[in-house]
C-alpha positions in Angstrom: -24.0 -13.3 -14.1 -27.5 -12.1 -14.6 -28.9 -13.6 -11.4 -26.3 -11.5 -9.6 -28.4 -8.5 -10.5 -31.6 -9.9 -9.0 -31.4 -9.6 -5.2 -28.5 -11.8 -4.1 -28.8 -15.0 -6.2 -26.6 -14.4 -9.4 -28.0 -11.3 -7.6 -31.0 -10.8 -6.4 -23.2 -12.9 -11.5 -8.1 -6.8 -29.5 -6.5 -7.7 -32.3 -3.2 -9.5 -33.1 -0.2 -8.7 -30.8 -2.0 -5.7 -29.4 -4.8 -7.9 -28.1 -2.7 -9.6 -25.5 -1.4 -6.2 -24.3 -4.9 -4.7 -24.0 -6.5 -7.7 -22.3 -3.6 -8.2 -19.9 -0.9 -10.8 -19.4 -3.2 -13.4 -17.9 -5.7 -13.3 -20.8 -3.7 -15.2 -23.2 -2.8 -18.0 -20.9 -4.0 -21.4 -22.0 -6.3 -22.9 -19.4 -4.5 -25.6 -17.4 -6.2 -28.8 -18.6 -5.4 -30.5 -15.2 -7.5 -27.8 -13.4 -11.2 -27.9 -13.0 -11.4 -24.1 -12.9 -9.1 -21.2 -13.3 -11.2 -18.4 -11.7 -13.8 -17.7 -9.1 -16.4 -14.9 -9.0 -17.1 -13.0 -5.8 -20.4 -11.0 -5.6 -19.8 -8.5 -2.8 -22.7 -7.9 -0.6 -23.2 -7.1 3.1 -23.4 -10.8 4.0 -20.3 -11.8 1.9 -17.8 -9.0 2.7 -15.0 -11.4 3.9 -14.6 -14.2 1.4 -12.9 -17.4 2.4 -12.6 -20.6 0.4 -10.3 -23.3 -0.9 -11.1 -22.8 -4.6 -7.3 -22.9 -5.3 -7.6 -26.7 -4.8 -9.6 -26.8 -8.1 -6.8 -24.8 -9.8 -8.3 -21.3 -9.3 -5.8 -18.4 -9.4 -8.0 -15.7 -10.7 -10.6 -13.7 -8.9 -13.4 -11.7 -10.6 -14.9 -9.2 -8.2 -18.5 -8.6 -9.4 -18.4 -4.9 -8.3 -16.8 -2.5 -5.9 -19.9 -0.4 -5.7 -23.5 -1.4 -6.0 -26.7 0.7 -5.7 -24.5 3.8 -5.1 -22.7 2.3 -2.1 -19.0 1.6 -2.4 -16.8 -1.1 -1.0 -13.8 1.1 -1.7 -13.1 4.4 0.1 -12.2 7.5 -1.7 -14.4 7.2 -4.8 -16.8 10.0 -3.9 -19.6 7.6 -3.0 -21.1 6.6 0.3 -19.1 3.7 1.7 -20.5 0.5 3.1 -20.5 0.1 6.9 -18.0 -2.8 6.6 -15.3 -3.0 3.9 -13.4 -6.0 2.6 -9.9 -6.7 3.8 -8.4 -6.2 0.4 -4.9 -6.7 1.7 -5.8 -10.2 3.0 -7.7 -11.1 -0.1 -4.6 -10.1 -2.3 -2.6 -12.7 -0.4 -5.1 -15.6 -1.1 -3.9 -18.2 -3.5 -7.2 -17.9 -5.4 -6.7 -14.2 -6.0 -3.3 -14.0 -7.6 -4.8 -12.1 -10.5 -7.9 -9.9 -9.9 -10.4 -8.5 -12.4 -12.0 -5.7 -10.6 -15.7 -5.0 -11.1 -16.7 -1.4 -11.0 -20.2 0.1 -10.4 -23.4 -1.8 -10.8 -26.9 -2.3 -9.5 -28.8 -5.3 -8.2 -31.7 -4.6 -10.5 -30.9 -5.2 -14.2 -33.5 -2.8 -15.5 -32.3 0.0 -13.3 -28.7 -0.8 -14.3 -29.4 -0.5 -18.0 -31.4 2.7 -17.5 -28.6 4.4 -15.5 -25.6 3.1 -17.5 -24.0 6.5 -18.1 -24.1 7.2 -14.4 -22.6 3.8 -13.6 -19.8 4.4 -16.1 -18.9 7.7 -14.4 -18.9 6.0 -11.0 -16.8 3.2 -12.5 -14.2 5.7 -13.6 -13.9 7.0 -10.1 -13.6 3.5 -8.6 -10.9 2.6 -11.1 -9.0 5.7 -10.0 -8.8 4.5 -6.4 -8.4 0.8 -7.2 -8.1 -1.8 -4.4 -4.7 -2.9 -3.2 -4.7 -6.2 -5.2 -2.9 -7.4 -8.4 -5.3 -5.8 -10.9 -5.3 -8.0 -14.0 -8.3 -6.1 -15.6 -11.6 -4.4 -15.1 -15.1 -5.6 -15.4 -18.2 -3.4 -16.1 -21.1 -5.2 -14.4 -24.0 -4.1 -16.5 -24.7 -7.4 -18.3 -25.9 -7.6 -21.8 -28.2 -10.0 -23.8 -29.8 -9.8 -27.2 -33.1 -8.5 -25.8 -31.4 -5.2 -24.8 -32.2 -3.2 -27.9 -30.1 -0.2 -26.9 -27.0 -2.2 -26.0 -25.0 -0.6 -28.9 -25.2 2.7 -27.0 -22.7 1.1 -24.6 -19.9 1.4 -27.1 -18.8 5.0 -26.6 -19.3 4.6 -22.9 -17.1 1.5 -22.7 -14.5 3.4 -24.7 -14.0 5.7 -21.7 -13.3 2.9 -19.2 -9.8 1.5 -18.4 -8.3 -1.5 -20.1 -8.1 -4.4 -20.0 -11.9 -4.4 -19.9 -14.5 -7.2 -19.7 -18.3 -7.4 -19.8 -20.6 -10.4 -19.4 -23.3 -11.7 -21.7 -26.1 -14.2 -21.4 -28.7 -15.6 -23.8 -31.9 -16.9 -22.3 -33.7 -16.3 -25.7 -31.6 -19.1 -27.2 -30.8 -17.3 -30.4 -27.7 -19.6 -30.8 -24.0 -19.0 -30.4 -23.4 -17.8 -34.0 -26.2 -15.2 -33.8 -25.0 -14.1 -30.3 -21.4 -13.7 -31.6 -22.6 -11.7 -34.6 -24.7 -9.4 -32.5 -21.8 -8.7 -30.1 -19.4 -8.1 -33.0 -21.7 -5.5 -34.5 -21.2 -3.1 -31.6 -18.8 -4.2 -28.9 -15.4 -2.5 -29.0 -12.8 -4.9 -30.3 -10.5 -4.6 -27.3 -13.2 -5.6 -24.8 -13.4 -9.2 -23.6 -16.5 -11.3 -22.9 -17.5 -13.5 -20.0 -20.1 -16.0 -21.3 -22.7 -17.0 -18.7 -23.2 -20.7 -19.5 -27.0 -20.7 -18.6 -26.7 -24.1 -16.8 -27.8 -22.6 -13.5 -31.4 -21.9 -14.8 -31.5 -24.9 -17.2 -31.3 -22.5 -20.2 -28.9 -25.1 -21.8 -26.6 -28.0 -20.9 -22.8 -28.0 -20.8 -22.3 -29.2 -24.3 -24.6 -26.6 -25.8 -22.8 -23.9 -23.7 -19.5 -25.1 -25.0 -20.9 -24.6 -28.5 -21.8 -21.0 -27.6 -18.3 -20.4 -26.4 -16.8 -21.9 -29.6 -19.0 -19.7 -31.7 -17.9 -16.6 -29.8 -14.2 -17.6 -30.2 -14.7 -18.1 -34.0 -16.0 -14.5 -34.3 -14.3 -12.6 -31.5 -11.0 -14.6 -31.0 -9.9 -16.9 -28.2 -8.3 -14.1 -26.1 -11.6 -12.3 -25.7 -13.7 -15.2 -24.4 -14.0 -16.8 -20.9 -16.8 -18.8 -19.4 -18.8 -18.3 -16.3 -19.8 -21.7 -14.9 -23.0 -21.2 -13.0 -22.6 -23.2 -9.7 -26.2 -22.9 -8.6 -29.6 -24.4 -9.5 -33.2 -23.4 -8.8 -34.2 -24.3 -5.3 -37.5 -26.0 -4.5 -39.9 -23.3 -3.3 -38.0 -20.4 -5.0 -34.5 -18.9 -5.0 -31.4 -20.8 -5.7 -29.2 -23.5 -4.1 -25.7 -24.6 -4.7 -25.2 -27.1 -7.5 -24.1 -30.6 -6.4 -20.8 -32.0 -7.6 -22.7 -34.3 -10.0 -24.4 -31.3 -11.5 -21.3 -29.0 -11.7 -18.6 -31.4 -12.7 -20.0 -31.9 -16.3 -19.9 -28.2 -16.8 -16.3 -27.9 -15.8 -15.3 -30.9 -17.9 -17.1 -29.7 -21.0 -15.2 -26.4 -20.9 -11.7 -27.8 -20.9 -9.3 -25.4 -22.7 -11.2 -22.3 -21.7 -10.6 -20.1 -18.7 -13.5 -21.0 -16.5 -14.8 -18.9 -13.5 -17.2 -20.3 -10.9 -20.2 -18.2 -10.1 -20.0 -17.6 -7.4 -17.5 -18.9 -4.8 -18.7 -17.3 -1.5 -22.4 -18.0 -2.1 -22.3 -21.5 -3.7 -18.9 -23.2 -3.8 -18.2 -24.4 -0.2 -15.2 -26.4 0.9 -17.4 -29.6 1.0 -18.4 -29.0 -2.6 -14.8 -28.4 -3.6 -13.8 -31.8 -2.0 -16.8 -33.5 -3.6 -15.7 -32.2 -7.1 -12.1 -33.4 -6.5 -13.4 -36.8 -5.4 -15.7 -37.1 -8.4 -12.9 -36.1 -10.7 -10.6 -38.8 -9.2 -13.2 -41.6 -9.4 -14.6 -40.5 -12.7 -18.1 -40.3 -11.4 
């Protein structure tokens, strides 16, 4: 969800029996092969404080909240941080059919370089946010400082991640195209073995196509295990003239079809996956086009 950290676009996104316990009850569910997606991501910002959608029509039951504080401003009261002028209606969100299980993002920054430089501070803020937790069915926690193989000091995250609550997830991307096996080996060399991974598929910036992204996910599963891997399907594309636009149904459907069997999360719902796009996806699925 790297574009999440760049100013409002994706911004500018456990071993054996103990693994299921650490990653939470929902983690080991097999993705419903009749559903196009199982989760939706919500990047909270001042313009998207009150998310509404019909993502449940696609099969979505899980919500991944990108963060509950960004750039030192919290969308939850009581965490010892300045709070946003408007706060989400967490009680209403908890009742939405697409938010039956919520993975709660903690503290992040819009700028990736700043986030990585201040990771210890973000971990401390995240601990405070987790202590006040929103009134939703918390299925896990997400630390929104995203990793990729160009981050030479990523291994320093390990002891910091050890201090955060479980079940815990991070996200990873690979715009260097080192390949799924190399990415998996790199993660396995430092990532705590009870932390799950959201793989950003790279389709939103044409880093790779759906089949190649599926290959990445399969390589991660081979190294990390199936319960630790989920896929972020990027539901946007570069816009003419700069920025990003919503993907069309013809662009997005091949991603969702390629990832059958995985738990797939749409990035992101409020920005890019509108009711007309949901209906277009359903129509395209039905007609096979």
